[in-house]
N, C-alpha and C positions, 0 to 999 in steps of 0.2 A: 330589567327594564325600569326606567324612571321617568317621572314627569313632575314639573313644578306646578303646583296648584294655587291659583290666586283668585278664583271666582268668589265673589261676595254677594250674598242675597240678603239684605237686611230690610225688613219692612218698616214703615213709618211708625208702627205701633211700638217699636223698640227705641225710637229716638227720644233723647232727653238732653237737658242742658249738659254741657261738658264736651268731651271729645266726640267726634262723629263716630257712631257705632260702626265697627268693622269686624269681620271675622276673616282671618288670613290663614289659609291652609298651607302647610309645609310641603314636604316632598313625599310623594307616593311611590312605592317600589314594589315589585313583584319578584318572587322566587317561584317559578312554575313547577319545580320538581322537588318540593319538600315532602316530608312525611310527618303526619300527626298520628301518633299511635301506629297502627298498621295501615293507615290509609294514605296513599299517594295524594298529595294536596298542592294547591297553590297557596303560598303565604302572601297576604296583602298587608303591607306595612305603611302606616302614616306616621311620620316622625314627630310632628308637632303641630299645634294650632295656636295662633295668637288672637286674643280678644282685646278690642279697644272700645272703651266707652260702654261696657256691658257688665259692670260690677253688680253682683247680686243675682245675676241670671244663672240658671242651671242648664246643662247641656248633656247630650249623649252623641256618640259617633256611630256612623253606620257604613257598611260596605255592601256592595251588591255586584252581581255579575249577569252577563247574558251571552248567549251564543250568537254568532253572526246571523242576522235576519230573524232572531227570536225576541221574546219579551224579557224585560229585566226581571230578575228574581226579587223576592222580598228583601227588604233591608235587614242585614244581620247587625243587631244592635250591641253596643257596649253597655256598661253600667253608666250611671248618672254622676256627673261631677258638677261643682259650682265654680263660678268666676269670682274671686275675692276682691280684685282691684280693677281699676279702669284701664290698666295696661298689663295684661296677664298672658304669659306664655305657658300653655299646657304642653309639657315636654316629656310625657310618659308615652313612649311609642306604642301605638295601637297595632296589635298583630291579630289578624283573623285568618284562620285556615279553612279553605274551602276544598273538600275532597274532589278529585277528578271525577269520581263516580256521580257526585251531585251535579257537577257541570254537565255530564253526559245526559242527564235527565232534563236539561233545559231546552233541548230540541234545537231548532235553528237549521241553517242551510249549509254550514261548513265547519271546519275545525278551528275557526278563530273565535276567541272569547274576549270580552271587554269587562273591565273592572272599574268601579267608581268608589269614591269615599265622599262622605258628607257630614256636616254638623247640624244638629237639630236642637231647637229650644225644648228642654225637657218638660216644661209646664204646658206648652201649647201644641207641641209636636211640629211646629213650623220649621221649614228648611231654612237654615241661616247661611250656609255656604256649601258649595258642591265643587267637585273636580271640574275644571274647565274642559279638559280633554280626557276621554277614557283611555285606558291603556289596553294594548292588544297583546295577546300571546297565542301562539299556535301550539295546540296540544294534540297528541294522539291518544285518544281515550278508548278503553275497552268497553264492553257492555256494562251497564250499571249493576252494581252489587247491592242487594237490599240492605246490608248492614252499613253501607256508606251512603245512604240516600239523602243525607242532610249535612250541612256544615257541622264540624265537630268542635270548634273552639270559638265561641260557645255554640252548642247545637241550637238550631232554631226551635223554639217551643211551639207546641200546638196553640192556636189562638184560644182554645178551650181549656188551656192549662189552669188548674185551680190550686190555690195554696191554703184554702181553709177559711179565708176571710173575704168579705165582699169588697169590691172596688180596690183591690190590691195591685197597683201598677207594677210593684216590684216583682211580681210573680213571673214576669217575662223578661227580667233583667238578669244577666249572668255576671258573676265576678270570679276571676281566676278560672274561667271555664266551667263554673258550677252554677246551677240554679238553686233557688231556695227549696226547702223540703216541701213536698206536695201536701195536699189537703189531708190524705189519710195519715201520713206520718205526723203532721203537725197536730191534728185533732187527737191522735193517740197519745202524743206527748202531753198535750194540755190536760187531757182527762187523767192521765197518770199523776201529774203534778197536783191537780185539784183534789185527788183522793188521798194525797199524802199529807197528814195533819201536821207533822213536825216540820217547821219552816227550815231548819238547818238540813234535815234529810232531803226535803224538797229542793233546796238550793243545790245540794250536791248532785242530785239526779238531773236537775236542769243543766248544771255546768257541764256534766259529762255529755249530754246531748248537744250542747252548743259547741263543744270542741270537735264534734264529729260532723255536724250538719251545717249547711248554709241556711240563712233565713232572711226574710224581708224585714224592713223597719216596722211594718204593721204587726208582723208575727212577734218581733221583739217586744213591742208595746204590750201585746196581749200577755206575754209571758211575765214581763216585769210587773204587770198588774196583779199577779198572783202572790206578790210578796209585799209585806207591810214595812219591813225594815229597809231604810234607804241605803244603808251600808251594804246590805245584801244585794239590793238592786244594782248598786254601782259595781260590785264585784262581778255580777253576772253580765253587766254591760261590757266590762273589760274583757271577759271571756268571749263574748259574742262579737265584739267589734270587728275582728279580722274577717268574719264570715257573713257580715251583713251585706247583701248584694246591692243595696241602694243606700249607702251611708249618708248621703246628703239629706235624705228624707228622715233619717234618725235624729237629726239635730233638734227637731221640735219636741222630741220625747224628753228633753231636759226639763220640761214643765212637770214631769213626774217627781221632781226633787224639790222639796220646800227649802232644804238647807242650801244656802247660796254657794258655799264652798264645794259641796258635792255636785251641785248643778254645773259649776265651772269645770270640775274634774270630768264630768260626763261629756260636756261639750268638746273638750280637748281630745277625747277619744275619736270623735268623728270629724272634727275640723282638720285633723292631720291624716285622715284615712287615705291610703294609697289607692 
């Protein structure tokens, strides 16, 4: 099932000199009988988004569903990306998997389900563009299974999810289907590093953790602050970069580097983050 999406909702607050701000959504498609892990699922795919006149803004994508006659689910969010130019096409297809069992819990009056996609301003949360028409799919769903009660890729986090640092928006952002380490794991790692006196040993311990876990930009900032040597910080940032769930927010951490060349090397890690 496919639909072409062209709805644009840009507020006057985003207007500026230059091209008229627009967000143009590409094609939305559904595959109603996919599997994600062991869970029968609907795969929702948005193939691209075009941004005009919005250079410097950051955004995230969302998908949601509802049963006929029911309420919309919460938005299932992507990670955050940035718009580098005034005519930019984001062409990394978004894939969200929503298990049939999660749809069965939405209630409603019948076996028809609707799906939408949208683009949001990452700084304000404002809706920038939304599907003009929802897509419909008829599913025969069994009884909900507790192990498939929420979307799987990425799972919807609890609004109370904590990552060990206050006001960390990255805590509810997923990358490659993974959320950042939770507060218990992060605080345990930070304590272990703080109690290791030798900086090289501490760096090796930190690198092993960063290869295994995902983390937020704020968590990365806290870990880099435990090291004095800027070359060590850069090596750790290189290890962490593929696992930072909100890479656009990590750009500002370049201020941790006084050496201009190292600062530029650090920025390149996250400017090209997929």
